[in-house]
FIMI-463654 format. One record per residue (C-alpha): residue number from 1; residue in one letter; x, y, z. Coordinates in Angstrom, 1 decimal, decimal comma. Each point is the difference from the previous one (the first is absolute). Example, Ala and Ser with C-alpha at 12.3 -4.5 7.8 and 13.67 -1.06 7.14 Angstrom:
pos/code/east/north/up
1/a/12,3/-4,5/7,8
2/s/1,4/3,4/-0,7
//
This chain:
pos/code/east/north/up
1/m/42,5/131,0/160,3
2/d/1,8/1,3/-3,0
3/v/3,3/1,1/1,2
4/s/1,5/0,7/-3,7
5/p/-0,2/3,8/0,3
6/i/2,3/0,0/2,9
7/l/2,2/-2,8/-0,9
8/d/0,4/0,0/-3,9
9/p/2,1/3,4/-0,1
10/l/2,4/-1,4/2,2
11/n/3,3/-1,9/-0,4
12/e/0,5/-3,5/1,9
13/a/2,0/1,6/3,0
14/q/-2,5/2,9/0,2
15/r/-2,9/-2,8/0,2
16/d/1,5/-1,9/2,7
17/a/0,0/3,3/2,0
18/v/-3,1/1,2/-0,5
19/s/-1,9/-3,3/0,5
20/a/1,8/-1,1/3,1
21/s/-1,8/-1,1/2,9
22/v/-0,5/2,9/2,8
23/g/2,9/0,1/2,1
24/n/3,2/2,2/0,6
25/t/1,5/0,6/-3,4
26/l/3,2/1,3/-1,6
27/v/-0,3/0,8/-3,4
28/l/3,7/0,8/-1,0
29/a/-0,4/2,4/-3,2
30/g/2,8/0,8/-2,3
31/a/0,0/3,5/-1,8
32/g/-2,5/0,1/-2,8
33/s/-1,5/-3,5/0,8
34/g/-3,6/1,1/0,7
35/k/-0,3/0,6/3,7
36/t/-2,9/2,4/-0,2
37/r/-2,0/-2,5/-2,2
38/v/0,5/-2,7/2,4
39/l/-1,1/2,2/3,2
40/v/-3,0/1,0/-2,1
41/h/-0,9/-3,6/-1,3
42/r/0,6/-1,2/3,4
43/i/-2,6/2,3/1,8
44/a/-2,3/-1,0/-3,1
45/w/0,7/-3,6/1,0
46/l/-0,9/0,4/3,5
47/l/-3,2/1,7/-0,8
48/t/-1,4/-2,7/-2,3
49/v/1,7/-3,1/0,8
50/e/0,5/0,2/3,9
51/e/-3,4/2,1/0,2
52/a/1,7/2,7/1,8
53/t/-1,8/3,4/0,5
54/p/1,3/3,2/-1,2
55/w/-0,4/1,0/3,9
56/s/2,5/-2,6/1,0
57/v/2,9/1,0/-1,9
58/l/2,7/2,6/0,4
59/a/2,6/0,8/-2,4
60/v/2,8/1,9/0,5
61/t/2,2/1,9/-2,6
62/f/2,9/2,9/0,3
63/t/-1,8/2,7/-2,2
64/n/-3,6/1,1/-0,1
65/k/0,5/0,0/-3,9
66/a/0,8/-3,9/0,1
67/a/-2,9/-0,4/2,6
68/k/-2,4/1,6/-2,6
69/e/1,3/-2,0/-3,0
70/m/-0,6/-3,3/2,3
71/r/-3,6/1,1/0,6
72/g/-0,7/0,8/-3,5
73/r/1,6/-3,1/-1,5
74/i/-1,7/-2,3/2,3
75/e/-3,6/1,6/-0,7
76/e/1,1/-0,5/-3,4
77/l/0,6/-3,4/0,3
78/l/-2,8/-0,8/2,1
79/g/-2,6/2,2/-1,9
80/q/-1,7/1,4/3,2
81/p/1,4/2,7/2,5
82/i/1,6/-1,5/3,1
83/g/-1,4/2,5/3,1
84/g/1,2/-0,8/3,3
85/m/3,4/-0,9/-0,8
86/w/2,8/1,8/1,4
87/v/2,9/0,6/-2,6
88/g/2,4/2,7/0,7
89/t/3,4/0,8/1,5
90/f/1,2/-0,4/3,4
91/h/-0,2/3,5/0,9
92/g/-3,6/0,3/-1,6
93/l/-1,4/-3,2/1,7
94/a/1,5/1,3/3,2
95/h/-1,3/3,2/-0,4
96/r/-3,6/-1,7/-0,6
97/l/0,4/-2,1/3,0
98/l/0,9/2,9/2,4
99/r/-2,9/2,0/-1,5
100/a/-2,4/-2,9/1,0
101/h/1,6/-0,3/3,4
102/w/1,2/3,6/0,7
103/k/-1,1/-0,3/3,8
104/e/1,6/-3,2/0,8
105/a/3,2/1,3/-1,7
106/g/0,1/2,9/2,2
107/l/-0,6/2,5/-2,9
108/p/-2,4/2,8/-0,3
109/q/-2,7/-0,8/-2,6
110/s/1,3/2,5/-2,2
111/f/3,4/-0,5/-0,2
112/q/2,2/1,2/-2,7
113/i/2,8/-1,5/-2,1
114/l/3,3/1,5/0,4
115/d/1,6/-0,1/-3,4
116/s/4,0/0,1/-0,4
117/d/0,4/3,5/-0,6
118/d/-2,3/1,0/3,0
119/q/1,9/-2,3/2,1
120/f/3,3/1,6/-0,9
121/r/-1,5/3,3/0,8
122/m/-1,2/-1,1/3,2
123/i/3,1/-1,6/0,9
124/k/1,8/3,6/-0,9
125/r/-2,2/1,4/2,4
126/i/0,6/-2,2/2,9
127/l/3,9/0,4/-0,5
128/k/-0,7/3,6/0,4
129/s/-2,3/-0,2/3,2
130/l/3,2/-2,1/1,5
131/d/2,1/2,3/-1,1
132/l/2,3/-2,3/-2,1
133/d/1,9/1,1/-3,1
134/d/-1,5/-1,8/-2,9
135/a/3,6/0,1/-1,5
136/k/1,0/-2,1/2,8
137/w/-3,1/-1,8/0,1
138/p/-1,3/-0,3/-3,8
139/p/-3,9/-0,4/-0,4
140/r/0,3/-2,6/-2,6
141/q/2,4/-2,1/2,1
142/v/-2,4/0,3/3,2
143/q/-2,9/-1,0/-2,5
144/w/1,7/-2,9/-1,3
145/f/0,9/-1,1/3,5
146/i/-3,7/0,2/1,5
147/n/-1,7/-1,6/-3,1
148/g/2,7/-2,7/0,0
149/k/-0,6/-0,5/3,6
150/k/-3,8/-0,6/-0,6
151/d/0,7/-2,1/-2,8
152/e/1,8/-2,2/2,5
153/g/-3,1/0,2/2,2
154/l/1,9/2,2/2,8
155/r/-1,5/3,1/1,5
156/a/2,4/2,4/1,8
157/q/-0,8/-1,6/3,6
158/h/1,4/-3,3/-1,3
159/l/3,4/1,4/-0,9
160/d/3,2/0,1/2,1
161/d/2,5/2,3/-0,6
162/g/2,8/-2,0/1,4
163/g/1,5/3,0/1,4
164/d/0,7/1,4/-3,2
165/p/-0,8/3,6/-0,4
166/y/-1,0/0,2/-3,7
167/q/-2,6/-2,8/0,6
168/h/-1,4/1,8/3,1
169/q/-0,2/3,2/-1,8
170/m/-2,0/-2,0/-3,1
171/i/-2,5/-1,7/2,5
172/r/-0,6/3,3/1,7
173/i/-1,0/1,4/-3,3
174/y/-1,9/-3,1/-0,8
175/t/-2,1/0,4/3,3
176/e/-0,8/3,5/-0,9
177/y/-0,9/-0,7/-3,5
178/q/-2,5/-2,5/1,2
179/a/-1,4/1,9/2,6
180/a/-0,7/2,8/-2,6
181/c/-1,6/-2,5/-2,2
182/e/-2,3/-1,1/2,8
183/r/-1,0/3,6/0,9
184/g/-1,0/0,8/-3,7
185/g/-1,5/-3,3/-0,9
186/m/2,4/-0,8/-2,8
187/v/1,7/-3,3/-1,1
188/d/2,8/-0,4/-2,4
189/f/0,1/-2,7/-2,5
190/a/2,3/-2,2/2,5
191/e/-2,3/0,6/2,6
192/l/-3,1/-1,6/-2,1
193/l/1,8/-3,4/0,1
194/l/1,2/0,3/3,4
195/r/-3,3/0,9/1,5
196/a/-1,7/-2,7/-2,0
197/h/2,2/-2,5/1,0
198/e/-0,4/1,1/3,7
199/l/-3,9/-0,3/-0,4
200/w/0,3/-3,6/-0,9
201/r/2,6/-0,6/2,6
202/d/-1,5/1,4/3,0
203/r/-3,9/-0,6/-1,1
204/a/-0,5/-4,0/-0,4
205/d/-3,7/0,8/-0,6
206/i/0,7/2,3/-3,0
207/l/2,6/-2,5/-1,2
208/q/-2,2/-2,9/0,4
209/h/-2,5/1,8/-2,1
210/y/2,2/0,8/-3,0
211/q/1,6/-3,6/0,0
212/a/-3,7/-1,6/-0,1
213/r/-0,8/2,6/-3,0
214/f/3,4/-0,2/-2,1
215/r/0,2/-3,8/-0,8
216/h/1,9/0,5/-2,8
217/v/3,1/2,6/-0,1
218/l/2,1/0,7/-2,9
219/v/3,2/2,3/0,0
220/d/1,5/1,3/-3,2
221/e/4,1/1,1/-0,1
222/f/0,3/-2,0/3,2
223/q/4,1/0,6/-0,2
224/d/-1,0/3,6/0,8
225/t/-1,6/-0,6/3,1
226/n/1,8/1,8/3,1
227/a/-0,3/-1,4/3,7
228/i/-2,9/2,1/0,9
229/q/-2,0/-1,0/-3,2
230/y/1,0/-3,9/0,6
231/a/-1,1/0,1/3,5
232/w/-3,4/1,4/-0,9
233/l/-0,2/-3,1/-2,3
234/r/1,0/-2,5/2,3
235/l/-2,4/1,2/2,6
236/l/-2,9/0,2/-2,3
237/t/0,9/-3,5/-1,6
238/r/1,2/-1,9/3,5
239/g/-1,4/-3,4/0,2
240/q/-1,9/0,4/-3,2
241/d/2,1/-1,5/-3,1
242/n/-1,3/2,4/-2,3
243/l/2,9/2,2/-1,1
244/f/0,5/0,2/-4,0
245/v/3,0/2,0/-0,6
246/v/1,8/0,9/-3,4
247/g/3,6/1,7/-0,2
248/d/3,4/-0,5/-1,2
249/d/3,0/0,0/2,2
250/d/2,0/0,8/-3,0
251/q/-1,9/3,4/-0,3
252/s/0,4/1,2/3,7
253/i/1,6/3,4/-0,5
254/y/-1,3/2,1/2,9
255/g/2,1/-1,2/2,9
256/w/0,5/3,8/0,3
257/r/-3,2/0,7/1,0
258/g/-0,8/-2,9/2,5
259/a/-0,9/-2,8/-2,4
260/q/1,2/-3,3/1,3
261/v/0,7/-2,6/-2,6
262/e/0,2/-2,8/2,6
263/n/-3,8/0,4/0,4
264/i/-0,5/-2,2/-3,3
265/r/3,2/-2,0/0,2
266/n/-1,2/-1,3/3,4
267/f/-3,7/-0,5/-1,0
268/e/0,2/-3,8/-0,1
269/q/1,4/0,1/3,3
270/n/-2,2/2,4/1,6
271/c/-3,1/-1,4/-1,3
272/s/-1,3/-3,3/0,8
273/n/-1,2/-2,3/-2,7
274/s/1,2/2,4/-2,7
275/r/1,1/-0,8/-3,7
276/m/1,8/1,9/-2,7
277/f/-0,6/0,6/-3,7
278/k/2,3/1,2/-2,2
279/l/-0,8/2,3/-3,0
280/e/3,1/-0,1/-2,4
281/q/-1,6/0,2/-3,4
282/n/0,7/4,0/-1,1
283/y/-2,5/1,6/-2,4
284/r/2,0/3,3/-0,6
285/s/3,8/-0,5/-0,7
286/t/2,0/-1,6/-2,6
287/g/1,6/-3,3/0,9
288/n/4,0/1,6/-0,2
289/i/-1,6/2,8/2,6
290/l/-1,3/-2,5/2,3
291/n/3,0/-2,0/-0,3
292/a/2,3/3,0/1,1
293/a/-2,5/0,6/3,1
294/n/0,2/-3,5/0,9
295/a/3,7/-0,2/-0,2
296/l/0,3/3,3/1,9
297/i/-2,2/-0,8/2,9
298/g/1,4/-3,3/0,4
299/n/2,9/1,6/1,8
300/n/-2,3/0,4/2,9
301/p/0,5/-2,8/2,3
302/s/-2,8/0,4/2,2
303/r/-3,0/0,2/-2,5
304/l/-3,0/-2,5/-0,2
305/g/1,1/-0,9/-3,5
306/k/-1,8/-0,1/-3,3
307/q/0,9/0,2/-3,7
308/l/-1,8/2,5/-2,4
309/w/-0,6/-1,4/-3,6
310/t/-2,3/0,9/-3,0
311/a/-1,5/-1,8/-2,6
312/d/0,7/2,8/-2,6
313/g/3,6/0,6/-1,5
314/e/3,3/0,4/1,0
315/g/-0,2/3,7/-1,3
316/d/3,2/2,4/-0,1
317/p/2,8/-0,1/2,1
318/i/0,2/2,7/2,7
319/n/2,0/3,0/-1,5
320/l/2,8/1,1/2,2
321/y/1,5/3,5/-0,6
322/s/3,3/1,5/1,8
323/a/-0,1/3,4/-0,2
324/f/2,8/2,4/0,3
325/n/-1,8/2,3/2,5
326/e/-3,8/0,8/1,2
327/v/-0,2/2,3/-2,7
328/d/0,7/-2,5/-2,6
329/e/-2,2/-2,6/1,7
330/a/-2,9/2,5/-0,5
331/r/0,9/0,8/-3,4
332/f/-0,2/-3,7/-1,0
333/v/-3,1/-0,6/1,7
334/i/-2,0/2,7/-1,4
335/e/1,3/-1,0/-3,4
336/r/-1,4/-3,5/0,6
337/i/-3,2/1,8/0,9
338/r/-0,4/1,9/-2,9
339/q/0,6/-2,6/-2,4
340/f/-2,6/-2,1/2,0
341/i/-2,5/2,8/-0,6
342/s/0,8/0,4/-3,5
343/d/-1,0/-3,6/-0,6
344/g/-3,5/0,7/1,0
345/n/0,3/-0,9/3,4
346/s/-1,5/2,3/3,1
347/r/2,3/1,9/2,4
348/s/-2,0/-1,4/2,8
349/e/1,2/-3,2/-0,7
350/s/3,7/0,4/0,9
351/a/1,3/0,7/3,2
352/i/3,2/1,2/1,7
353/l/0,7/-1,6/3,5
354/y/2,4/1,2/2,4
355/r/1,2/-1,1/3,5
356/t/0,2/3,9/1,4
357/s/-2,5/2,8/-0,9
358/a/3,0/2,3/-0,5
359/q/0,9/-1,9/-3,4
360/s/-3,3/1,4/-1,3
361/r/1,6/3,2/-0,8
362/i/2,0/-0,5/-2,7
363/f/-2,6/-2,2/-1,8
364/e/-2,6/2,8/0,5
365/e/2,5/2,8/-1,7
366/a/0,9/-2,6/-2,8
367/l/-3,7/-0,5/-0,7
368/v/-0,8/3,8/0,1
369/q/2,5/0,4/-2,6
370/s/-1,2/-2,4/-2,3
371/a/-3,7/1,5/0,6
372/i/-1,1/-3,6/0,8
373/p/-2,8/0,0/2,9
374/y/0,7/-1,5/3,1
375/r/-1,4/-0,9/3,5
376/v/1,7/-0,6/3,4
377/y/-2,4/-2,7/1,4
378/g/-1,0/0,5/3,5
379/g/0,6/4,1/-0,1
380/l/-2,1/2,2/2,1
381/r/-3,6/-1,5/0,6
382/f/-3,2/1,6/-0,2
383/f/-1,2/0,0/3,7
384/e/3,9/1,0/1,0
385/r/-0,2/3,0/-2,3
386/a/0,1/3,0/2,5
387/e/-2,9/2,0/-1,0
388/i/-2,1/-3,2/0,2
389/r/1,5/-0,8/3,4
390/d/-1,3/4,0/0,8
391/a/-3,6/-1,0/-1,0
392/m/0,1/-3,1/1,6
393/a/0,8/1,5/3,5
394/y/-3,1/2,3/-0,1
395/l/-2,2/-3,2/-0,6
396/r/1,7/-1,9/2,9
397/l/-0,7/3,1/2,2
398/l/-3,8/-0,5/-1,0
399/n/0,3/-3,5/0,7
400/n/1,6/0,3/3,4
401/p/1,4/3,6/1,3
402/d/2,6/-1,9/2,4
403/d/2,2/-1,1/-3,0
404/d/3,1/1,9/1,0
405/a/1,8/-0,4/-3,4
406/a/-3,1/1,0/-1,8
407/f/-0,2/2,9/1,8
408/e/3,5/1,1/0,0
409/r/0,1/-0,4/-3,7
410/a/-3,1/2,2/-0,4
411/v/0,0/2,6/2,9
412/n/2,3/2,3/-2,6
413/m/-0,6/-1,4/-3,5
414/p/-0,9/2,3/-1,8
415/p/2,2/2,2/2,2
416/r/-2,6/1,9/2,4
417/g/2,8/1,7/2,4
418/i/0,3/-2,7/2,4
419/g/4,0/-0,2/0,5
420/p/2,3/-2,7/1,6
421/k/-0,1/1,6/3,3
422/t/-3,8/-0,2/0,0
423/v/-0,1/-3,5/-0,7
424/d/2,8/-0,5/2,5
425/a/-2,2/1,4/2,8
426/v/-2,8/-2,4/-1,1
427/r/2,1/-3,0/-0,2
428/a/1,5/0,9/3,6
429/h/-3,6/0,5/1,4
430/a/-1,1/-3,3/-1,6
431/r/3,1/-1,7/1,4
432/d/-0,6/1,2/3,7
433/f/-3,7/-0,8/0,2
434/n/0,0/-3,2/-2,1
435/v/-2,7/1,4/-2,4
436/s/0,4/0,2/-3,9
437/l/1,0/3,0/-1,9
438/w/-3,9/0,9/-0,9
439/v/-1,1/0,1/3,7
440/a/3,4/1,6/1,0
441/t/-0,8/2,7/-2,4
442/a/-3,4/0,5/1,5
443/e/1,1/0,3/3,3
444/l/2,9/2,5/-0,6
445/l/-2,7/2,2/-2,0
446/k/-2,5/-0,3/2,8
447/g/2,6/0,9/2,6
448/g/1,0/2,9/-2,0
449/a/3,9/-1,1/0,2
450/m/0,6/0,6/-3,7
451/p/1,2/3,5/-1,7
452/r/-3,0/1,7/-1,5
453/r/1,0/-0,5/-3,7
454/a/1,1/-3,7/0,6
455/a/-3,4/-0,6/1,9
456/n/-1,9/1,3/-2,9
457/s/1,5/-2,3/-2,5
458/l/-0,3/-2,9/2,2
459/q/-3,5/0,8/0,9
460/g/-0,9/0,5/-4,0
461/f/1,8/-3,4/-0,5
462/l/-2,4/-1,7/2,5
463/d/-3,1/1,7/-1,5
464/l/1,0/-1,0/-3,4
465/v/0,0/-3,5/0,7
466/e/-2,9/-0,1/2,3
467/e/-2,1/1,7/-2,8
468/l/1,1/-2,5/-2,5
469/r/-1,0/-2,8/2,1
470/i/-3,2/1,3/0,8
471/d/-0,7/1,2/-3,8
472/t/1,3/-3,1/-1,6
473/a/-1,7/-2,8/2,2
474/a/-2,8/-0,7/-2,5
475/l/2,0/0,2/-2,8
476/d/1,1/-2,8/-2,2
477/l/3,8/-0,9/0,0
478/p/1,1/2,2/-3,1
479/e/-2,4/2,9/0,8
480/k/1,8/0,1/3,5
481/v/3,6/-0,1/-1,5
482/e/-1,0/3,1/-2,4
483/q/-1,5/1,8/2,6
484/v/3,3/-0,6/2,3
485/l/2,2/0,8/-2,8
486/a/-1,9/3,3/-0,5
487/a/-0,2/1,0/3,4
488/s/3,7/-0,6/0,8
489/r/1,0/1,8/-3,1
490/l/2,6/-2,4/-0,9
491/p/-0,4/0,1/-3,8
492/e/0,3/3,8/0,0
493/h/3,2/-0,4/2,2
494/f/1,4/-2,4/-2,5
495/e/-0,9/2,1/-3,2
496/k/2,0/2,7/1,3
497/s/3,1/-1,9/0,6
498/r/2,9/1,3/-2,0
499/d/2,3/-3,1/-0,5
500/g/-1,8/-1,4/-3,2
501/k/-1,7/-2,7/1,9
502/g/-3,3/1,8/1,1
503/q/-2,2/-1,1/-2,6
504/d/0,9/-3,7/0,2
505/r/-0,9/0,4/3,7
506/k/-2,8/1,5/-0,5
507/e/-1,1/-2,7/-2,5
508/n/1,0/-2,6/2,7
509/l/-2,5/1,5/2,2
510/e/-2,6/-0,4/-2,6
511/e/0,9/-3,5/-0,7
512/l/-0,5/-0,6/3,9
513/v/-3,5/0,7/-0,6
514/n/0,0/-2,1/-2,8
515/a/1,1/-2,8/2,2
516/t/-2,7/0,5/2,4
517/r/-2,5/-0,5/-3,0
518/q/1,7/-3,3/-1,0
519/f/0,4/-1,3/3,4
520/g/-2,3/-2,9/0,5
521/y/-1,2/0,1/3,5
522/e/-2,3/-2,8/0,2
523/a/3,1/-2,2/-0,7
524/h/1,9/1,4/2,7
525/a/-2,6/0,5/2,5
526/d/0,0/-1,4/3,5
527/e/-2,7/0,2/2,3
528/e/1,8/2,1/2,2
529/m/1,3/3,0/-2,2
530/d/-1,9/2,9/-2,1
531/e/1,2/0,6/-3,6
532/l/2,5/2,5/0,9
533/s/1,5/-2,2/2,4
534/s/0,0/-2,5/-2,5
535/f/1,9/2,2/-2,6
536/l/2,7/1,1/2,4
537/s/0,7/-3,4/0,9
538/h/0,0/-1,3/-3,8
539/a/2,2/3,0/-0,6
540/a/2,7/-0,9/2,4
541/l/-0,3/-3,5/-0,6
542/e/0,1/0,2/-3,9
543/a/2,2/3,1/-0,1
544/g/2,4/-0,6/-2,9
545/e/-0,8/-3,2/-1,6
546/a/-1,2/1,6/-3,2
547/q/3,2/0,9/-1,6
548/g/-1,1/2,8/-2,4
549/d/-1,6/-0,3/-3,2
550/p/0,4/-3,7/-1,3
551/f/-0,8/1,0/-3,5
552/e/2,9/2,2/-0,6
553/d/2,4/-1,3/-2,2
554/c/3,4/0,7/1,8
555/v/3,2/-2,2/0,7
556/q/0,1/-1,1/3,6
557/l/2,8/0,7/2,2
558/m/-0,2/-1,9/3,9
559/t/2,3/-1,3/2,6
560/l/0,2/-3,8/0,1
561/h/-2,4/-0,1/3,2
562/s/-2,5/2,1/-1,7
563/a/-0,1/-2,7/-3,0
564/k/-1,3/-2,7/1,9
565/g/-3,3/-1,4/-1,5
566/l/0,7/1,8/-3,5
567/e/1,1/-1,4/-3,2
568/f/1,3/1,7/-3,3
569/p/0,9/-1,3/-3,4
570/l/3,2/1,8/0,1
571/v/2,2/0,6/3,3
572/f/3,4/1,5/0,7
573/l/1,4/-0,7/3,3
574/v/2,9/2,5/0,3
575/g/2,7/0,8/2,6
576/v/0,5/-3,7/0,8
577/e/3,5/0,6/1,5
578/e/1,7/-1,1/3,4
579/g/-0,9/2,5/2,3
580/l/-3,1/1,5/-1,6
581/f/-1,8/-3,4/-0,3
582/p/0,5/-2,2/2,1
583/h/0,2/3,2/2,1
584/s/3,1/1,0/1,9
585/m/-2,1/-0,4/3,3
586/s/-0,9/-3,7/-0,6
587/a/2,8/-1,4/-1,8
588/d/1,5/-1,5/3,2
589/d/-3,1/-0,9/1,7
590/p/-1,0/-3,4/-1,2
591/e/-3,6/0,3/0,8
592/r/-0,2/3,7/-1,6
593/l/2,0/-1,3/-2,9
594/e/-2,7/-2,8/-0,6
595/e/-2,7/2,7/-0,1
596/e/2,1/2,1/-2,4
597/r/0,3/-3,3/-2,4
598/r/-3,6/-0,4/0,4
599/l/-0,5/3,7/-1,1
600/c/2,2/-0,6/-3,0
601/y/-2,3/-3,2/-0,5
602/v/-3,3/2,2/0,0
603/g/1,8/2,5/-2,7
604/v/0,8/-3,1/-2,5
605/t/-3,6/-1,3/0,3
606/r/-1,5/3,2/-0,9
607/a/1,2/-0,4/-3,5
608/m/-2,2/-1,7/-2,4
609/q/1,6/-0,2/-3,0
610/t/3,4/2,2/-0,2
611/l/2,1/0,6/2,9
612/y/3,2/2,3/0,2
613/m/2,4/0,1/2,9
614/s/2,4/2,8/0,2
615/h/3,0/0,9/2,1
616/a/2,6/2,8/-0,3
617/e/3,7/0,2/0,2
618/s/0,1/3,2/1,9
619/r/-3,0/1,7/1,8
620/r/-0,1/3,2/1,7
621/l/-1,8/-0,4/3,2
622/h/0,1/2,6/3,0
623/g/1,9/2,3/-1,9
624/q/2,8/-2,5/-0,7
625/e/1,3/-2,2/-2,9
626/n/-0,3/-3,7/0,9
627/y/1,3/-2,9/-2,0
628/p/-2,4/-3,0/1,1
629/r/0,1/-3,7/-1,1
630/p/-2,5/-1,7/-1,5
631/s/-2,7/-1,3/2,3
632/r/0,6/-3,5/1,2
633/f/-3,6/-0,7/-0,9
634/l/0,8/0,3/-3,6
635/r/2,7/-2,6/0,7
636/e/-2,4/-2,2/1,3
637/i/-2,1/0,0/-3,2
638/p/1,5/-2,7/-2,6
639/s/1,9/1,7/-2,8
640/s/-1,7/-2,3/-2,4
641/l/-3,3/2,2/0,7
642/m/1,8/3,5/-0,3
643/r/0,8/1,9/-3,4
644/e/2,4/2,5/0,8
645/i/-0,8/3,5/-2,2
646/r/2,8/1,5/-1,5
647/s/-0,2/4,2/-0,6
648/g/0,6/0,7/-3,8
649/p/3,6/-1,5/-1,2
650/q/1,3/0,1/3,5
651/v/0,4/-3,1/2,4
652/t/-1,0/0,1/3,5
653/q/1,7/-1,9/2,5
654/p/-1,4/-3,3/0,8
655/l/-1,9/-0,5/2,9
656/y/2,0/-2,9/1,4
657/s/3,5/1,7/-1,0
658/k/2,2/2,4/2,3
659/p/-1,2/3,4/0,0
660/a/1,8/1,9/-2,8
661/r/-0,5/2,5/-2,7
662/a/-0,4/-1,6/-2,9
663/y/0,1/2,3/-2,7
664/t/3,0/2,5/-0,7
665/d/0,2/1,4/-3,9
666/e/3,7/1,2/-0,3
667/s/-1,2/2,3/-2,8
668/v/-2,4/1,5/2,3
669/g/2,3/0,1/3,3
670/f/-3,0/-0,6/2,4
671/s/-1,5/-3,1/1,6
672/l/-3,7/-0,2/0,7
673/g/-1,1/1,1/3,8
674/q/3,2/2,0/0,2
675/r/-0,2/3,4/1,6
676/v/1,0/2,8/-1,9
677/i/0,3/3,7/0,3
678/h/-1,1/2,6/-2,5
679/p/1,2/3,6/0,0
680/k/-3,5/1,4/-0,2
681/f/-2,4/-2,7/1,1
682/g/2,0/-1,3/2,9
683/e/0,3/-3,7/1,1
684/g/-1,9/-2,8/-1,7
685/v/0,1/-3,8/-1,0
686/v/0,5/-1,5/-3,4
687/l/-2,8/-1,9/-1,0
688/n/0,5/-0,7/-3,6
689/a/2,1/0,0/-2,4
690/e/0,0/-0,1/-4,3
691/g/2,1/0,5/-2,7
692/q/3,7/0,0/-0,4
693/g/2,9/2,4/-0,2
694/r/-1,0/3,9/-0,3
695/s/-3,6/-1,0/-0,8
696/a/-0,1/-2,0/3,3
697/r/-2,8/1,5/2,4
698/v/-0,8/-0,7/3,5
699/q/-3,4/0,1/1,9
700/v/0,9/1,7/3,5
701/n/-2,6/0,5/2,8
702/f/0,9/3,1/2,0
703/e/-1,0/0,7/3,4
704/t/-1,2/3,4/-0,6
705/e/-0,8/0,1/-3,7
706/g/-1,2/-3,4/-0,5
707/s/0,7/-2,3/-3,1
708/k/1,9/1,2/-3,0
709/w/1,6/-1,6/-3,0
710/l/3,9/1,4/-0,7
711/v/2,4/0,0/-2,7
712/v/3,1/-1,3/1,5
713/a/2,4/2,2/-1,9
714/y/-1,7/3,0/1,3
715/a/-1,6/-0,9/3,2
716/n/3,3/0,9/1,8
717/l/-1,2/-2,9/2,5
718/s/2,3/-1,1/2,8
719/p/-0,1/-2,9/2,3
720/c/-1,0/0,5/3,7
//
């Protein structure tokens, strides 16, 4: 058997992992070390050398995009399709399992997925029905509580309030929320995993069937698994010794949303007869960048440990810029990007990374002023746009009229004279008689309990949905969506909008039709689902993974959490200051500080060739002027790997020295970073200075007027 196509493209460490005998295996894969390649070639090895069938392989990824890429690369490597293999996200695979066993899982056959926005709306409705003030009980906080408990495998009946009134109320809300979901036949994202776990836990026959089927279970990004995902995997692989996981404890940065780094760190103790392979050769970054990353992450004491290296050169040192303030920091970054572009590079090859999303504003303003196109990565996604949600609500009602979240969204969109009081009356009836909003509406209309005008509007809505269900039953999905849009009059409604976005919204609805045409039903279909159900589930599961036009050439702005998995030739890691990065909420907690350091490690290893790190001597945050110290993360990188960048003829303060204003020109009379006041422009900060004597000029950034160059002799500036 010729295995050269599988093994020849790999380095020695990758070959060892790919060709290992079947058994519990951890591949500790450093940043840029080719972990996806190892997973793809491992599956190819199983199918060829170990003579496994695609039907016996389950591969779990964390995004649908990664699953699609993995499937495509396997088929390309083998030169044949791999039908029957389960490749997908935890949520997608759990959804597939529940569709096949809806009755055993205690679900209606037509159950619908409740996305985050609809879940939020339902929680708001429940708070109102319980007469709870959402200022005191924020819906977003309740949502986090419910999802967090589900991620821990806990239902409301498992929780004890311990005499705590707050906990008691949250459990009460959780209980009501679960009842509403059961009534409407809906499951949220966390419920998909919890319900799938309970199915295997409580039905030994079903679990044994899948244990016998899936002889090889592979998991990507294992460090990001939470409690319920790990428990689901442990059930499936219990006693099988067939778990192959790839991950990096140094890139575990999602603890705030339930990821448990202990899952990867304790793999060898928890899984019998296990072995570990380390992938340490990096194919992305220069030697200096990797050495800096190794030195930084080495300060985390509880890591498994590995040392990234590259066969390529050392490259340039890491550039450190000490800005006077956030305005100067943005100016410096944009100047470097402009030079990068003028050297013939694409804008999209540069990225600005920051710890908090609030930091983006000043860079966005600077890019706009410089007429440089940019994109905030992770912006509003297609299926999350309001007009798309409105259209999808109609489609969901065609599929399941008992979908309360869809009913509430569509019933008065476009406006048809159904006000809040009318909807409240429907909600009250639904709650009192434990029925869906659709059934409650029908019963109220039949009983003549509604005012005439409201009754006519409600009857018109029910008739519209019912007629659409009948008229579109035999249509293909794109034609079905076109007819729903036309009958709902949503395009006309948005076209009349006066906020300047009406045309964009109308075009988005047209794009929804295109999305249905491009939807590959055969690739997503399960035996239990029709085409519309499959598309609705696909939209809920895949919403947002396409991040806009990939061909648009824009500078990329993103939080460090959003940057994971990406790489850029030029990277700016900005705001590296105590209190900002590491964040003030994490600096005094050893575990959270370790995660902040891992986040910095992720940021550093996004850079392929050139990395700039910057901090400001003063920064305005939350309306106040702050004078932060450089981050400890900067001090953890050896000075031999760093090159401090100076601003013009001035010398900024050394990173390792006591903070001080380093530049004062007596002939100018002001120091860089000093706050001054102008009789016309008000207060500002000195950013730059040039010249001497009467020709000396200073650049001042005024709070209300922006940046201006002034001749000192005539400016009438005074220190604040």
